[in-house]
C-alpha positions, 0 to 999 in steps of 0.5 A: 460679803465675798462668796466662798469658793466651793472646794471639796465639801458636801457643798459642792458635792451638791451644786454639781449634783443640781447641775447635772440633773438640769442639764439631763432635763434640757438634753432630754427636751431637746432629744424629744424635739428631735425625735419629731422633726422640730428644732429646740427654739420652737418650743416656748418654756411653759408649765407642762399639764399634767395630761399633756403629750405634747407641747408645741410653741406653748400648744399642748396636745393631750391624751384627751386631744389624741382620743378625740381625734382617733375617735373622729376617724373612726378609730379602727385603724389605730389599734398599733402604737405605730399607727397611734404615733403616727397619728400623733406626728401628724398632730404635732406637724399640724400645730407647727404649722399653725405656730409658723403661721401666727408667726407669719401674722396670717391671723390678722389677715382679714381673709384668715379672720373672715375663714375662721368666723365662718367656720365658728358660725358654721359649726354653731349653725350645724349644732343649733340649727341643722337638727331643727331643719332636719326635724321639719315634716310636712303633713298630707293635711297641709299639702291638701289645704294648700291645694284647694286653697290655691287652686288656680295655680294648680289649674289648667286654664282654658285653651283654643286651637286655631288657625287665621288668615291675615289680610295686612295693610299699613298706615298709608294704604289708601282708602281704595286699597283697603276696601279691596283688600276687604273685598278679597278677605269677604271672598275668603271667609264665604269659601270658608264658610262653604267648607263641610270640614275644617281641612280646607281652611289651611289651603285658603290660608296657603293662598289668601294670608300675608301672615308668612309664619303661618300661612303655609302652616294652614294658617295654623296657631297651635294651642292658645291660652286665650285669658293671656296675652299672645305677642303673635295677636291683637286683643282683639283676635284673642277675644274673637277666638275665646268666643268661638265654638269648635269648628266655627269661623269668625266674622272679619276682625278689624285692627289697625294692621288688617283684618283677620279670619279666625276658625277654632279647631279645637278647645279645651277646658279649663282642669285642675291637675290632680292632687297627686300630680302636684303633691310633691311640688306643694310639699317642696313649696311648704318644706323651703316656707318653714326652712325659711322661717325656722332660719329667720327664728334662729337668726332672731334668737342667735342676736337676743342679749348681744349689743348690735349697733350699726353706724348708718352714716358711716356705712352709707358713706362706704364707696362701691367697689369698682368693676374690675377689682385687682388683688393686691393683698398678700395672701397666705401660701396654701399649707402643705399635706400634713 
């Protein structure tokens, strides 16, 4: 059946009224988009939400969104309608750039997905873990307990201030040569024993010692922790230093590298550092332990109820990266300031 021709009847008047209304709505939408500098093609027809303030490519900005952004920025700068309108335009520009980024395929890039995952994970951590970590405290009893249980760690070890004279020989030194060195060392020791004080031991060291590092310092070795190895001295020498009282001169100590004559100038007993001096160190240690434990527990609880599977064989087949990695993947350009 053919459609009837519209003439000057009531039916024709109703049709023209509907067409005019539709054109008016379309023009209104175009004008609204042009007001914020966007093209009409940027929007996708959607069902308008009753609380929508603006819609960009199908994404809605609601009144609640604007109010939340005002609150996030402190609110004080948005007392005027002009300031609130400027904020809305900024939010729209953000959505426009986000829409174009999606159309450009940036969402599918690994780097972008990784950044988004880190952002989401960071937000979850901030909401659920950070409050727990901020609530962690360390009381005085915990500090004192560690101080007594680990007293050795807070003890300054015993030490001796010593000087030496070294009479060197090598593996190729003959028996006669070694004998002459022994005689020279014995003479120096007798001279050291005749000294009433320790001040002249340095002169003997300058005269006799083959150790160039200490010879012109009077043989001074400084303070030595005798319970710990010292790269400058062989074990028998350290043992002799540990056994001597202040002012005492050792017997001649024979090693594969020669003879040593030791004089101990002073000693210092082991000393437990005061609690007040190490309290901050202990507190930091306990705090770090509690943070590590809370963090581990947080990740364990977060994984509860989730299916986690690892294909170990496939993982083992992943080749290690080369020493020099050249980035060849397309990277999204930095977004302009909005």
